[in-house]
N, C-alpha and C positions, 0 to 999 in steps of 0.2 A: 735633110731636115727630119727630125724625129716624128713619128706618127703614133698617136694614141689609139691603140687597138680596142680598148674596152676599159670599163671601170668595174671593180669588184668590191662589194661590201661584205664583211664577215663579222658576225657578233662574237664577242669573246667567249660566250658559252659554247659556240660551235667549234671554236679553235681549241678549247681546253682538251687536253689529253692527246692531241694529235702529234706532239713531239715524241711521245713514247711509241707511236705506231711505226712499223718498219715496212709493212707490205703496201699493196695498192689500196685505193680508196675504199674498195669493197670490204676491207678488213678493219676499217676504223670502227671504234666502239659504236654500238647501236644508239647510245644516248646522244650521239652527235647528229642525229637526223637521218633522213632517207639516204641510204648508201648509193642508190642508183643516181641520184642527183649529184652527189659528190664525185662519182665516177665520171659522169658526163662533164662536170667542171674540169676534172683533170684531163680528160680527153681533149676538151676544147683548148686548154692551155698548152698541151703537148703539140697540138696542130698549129697553134698560133706562134709558138716559139718566140716568146718575148725576149728582148735583149736588155730591157731595163724595167725595174719595178719601182715606182714611186709609192712608198709605204707611209701612209698617214696614220698615226697611232697615238694612244695615250702616253703619258710620261713614264719612264722606267723607274723602278724603285732604287734610284741611285742617290746617295747622300748629297752629291753636288747639286742635284735638282732641288734639294731642300734649302740650300744656302742661296743659290741664284736660280730663280724659277722663271725661265723665259716663257713667254706666252706661246711662241712658235720657235722651234729650233730645227735646223737642217743639219744632218750628219754628213761630214766629208771625211772619209777615212777608207783605208784599204779593206778593213774588216770591222764587223760590229759584234761584240760579245752578246750573249743572252743572259739576262738576270732573272732569277726567281722572285717571287713576291717578298722574300726575306732579304733580297739583295745579293744572294749568292750566285755565282756563275754556274750555268748549266753545262753538263758534259756533252755538249753538242758542237759540231763544227761551227766556227764563227761564220756569220753571214757576210758574203762578199759585198763590198761597196762598189759603186759604179765610178769609173774614172771621169765621167762627165758631171759628177755632182757639183763640183765648184763652178763649172760653166753654167749649170742650171741656177745655182745661187746668184751668179752674176746677172743672168737674164732676169731673174725675179727682182733684183735690186734695180736694174735698169727700168723695170716697169713700176718702180716706186713701191715694191712689196718686199721689204727687207726682213729677213729672218735672222735670229741668232745663229751663228755658225759654230758647230761643235765638232772638234777634231776627235773627241772621244764621246761616243753616244751609244751606251748600251741599249739593247732592245728588250722591252718587257716580254715575258714568255708568251703572253697572248698574241703579240705581234708575230713572234717566230712561229707560233702554232698556226696562225693563219697562212703564213708562207708555206708551212708543211702541208696544208690542205691542197695546195696547188700542185704538189709533186714532191718527189724525194729531194732532200737538201742538195743544192738549192736551185730553183728553176732559172734564176737570172740574178745578176748583180742588183743591189738595192740602193736607192736614195731615200733614207728615212727622214720623215718630218714629224717631230714629236709635238703634241698639242697639250697644253696645260688644261686638264679637265679635273684637277684634284684640289687646287688651292686658289682661293679668291685673291685677286679678281680674275674671273674667267673671261675668255674671249667671247664676243658676241657670235651667235650663229652666222650673222652677216659677214663676219670676218673670215670664217671658214669657207663660206660661199665665195667670197672674193679671192681666197687662196686658190680654190679650184679654177676659177676663171683666169687667174694669173698663170697657173700651170698650163691651161689650155693654149695660151698665147706664147708662153716662154719655151715650152718643149719644142715646138717647130723651129725655134731660133737657135737650137743647139748646133754646134759645128759638125755634126755627123748624123748620118741617117741611122734610124733604129726603130724597133717596134717596142712600144711602151704600154705597160699596164699600170693603172692607178688602183691601188689597193687600200681601202679604208678599213680599219679595225676599231671597233668600239662596242662596248657592252650595251645591249638594249634592255628593255624593261624586264624586271624580275618580280613584279607585283602580281596581284590577283588577275588583272586583265591579261597578262601574258600567260598565266598558267591555266586559264579557264578552258582552253581548248587547244587541240593540236591541229596541224595542217595549215594550209594557206589562208583559211578564213579566220584564224585567231585574231581577236579584236586588236591586240597591240600591234600585230603585223599590219593589218589593214590601215590603221590610223596613222601609221608612220610611213610604211613602204609605198602605199598608193600615192600620197602626195609627193613623196620623194621622186617618183617616176614622172608624174604629170604636172605638179605644181611646186617645184622645189623653192622657187622664190618666196612663196607664202611661208614655208618653213623657215627660210632665212630671215624673214621679218620678225620672227619670234625672239624672245629673250632667252638667255641661258637658264633663267629660273623657270620659264615655261617648259623648256626641254627637261629640266630636272624633275618637274612635277608631272610631266606628260608620259605618254606611252613609250617614248623612245629612251628616256633617261638622258643625262647630260652628255654622255659619250656619243649619242646619236648625232650630235653636231658634226662629228668627224666625218660622217657619211656625206654631209653636204659638200665637202671638199671634193670627194670623188665624183659626185653627180655634176657639180658645176664645171669640172674639167672636161666633161663631154658636151657635145653640141645639144641644142634644144631638143631635137628629136632623137630618141633612142629606141632600140629593140631589146626587150628583156629576154635573154637566152636561158636564164636559169633563175629560179626563185625557190628558196626554202624558207618556210616559216613554221616551225615545229616547237611546241612547248610542252613536253611530256612531264617535266618536273618543276615548272614555274619559271625557269630561265628560258628566254626566247632564243632558240637556235635559228638564226636567220642568215640568209645569204642571197645576194643579188649578183648577177652577171649581166651587165648592160653594154651593148655595142652601139656605136654611132649608126644612125639609120642609113642603110644602103641607098644610093641614088635611085629615085623612082619608086620607092616603097612608101607604105603608110605605116608610121610608127607612133609610139606614145611619147609624151614628154613635152615640157615647155620650160626652158631654163632662162 
């Protein structure tokens, strides 16, 4: 059975520019936040050696998504190309798909959580940038799940929360053992609240990241309009899928909340609570 090692949330502002980096995390641009925390994240991922990455991300700039806009789509393919914001392919190695993606899709359908299946699913560059933050291309095969956060009607936050819970139960049902990371990529607030201060005490970070750890069900009860008008922004809903895939009690191993230029550079690394410890969270 597959085992979920951790959940990682990355804001798109933090992921921006990482595709151009070729060295270790310490050499990533300063605007991407504290390099020591990024180095610690990479060290953790390297030690954990994940075998599957379930990547939940915004839709790609793909013309086919304008004609048929699935609310949720899972990618089942050998590789996934990377598209720029203009819809052009990036000169990067294609991201490898995981051979158990179809088995995961079947397990989700068996749990009455059916997603559109895409045999061709390009990845937006911010999603690939988040993958790049974890290590050199690419640390593990990917099962991408694209979430419509751009065109009405949008999914409810509760639907993303339910997706995470469905993943929590579907992944252990896979026909092979494996170590899994859940990676959520979504842009967070870029307004005055986000840019008012740097560091972990930035208001936008506290107003979203704190309840995400401790009271995610309260965030899930909000509407998409609440998210769009709030400190997280509409793509913050995507982070709910990552959090709900983890058990109620989690340990926060890494947290970045840095807002030097208005865009919130945010990252969370959450592990399931080890047996016998005291941790935060209630899902």
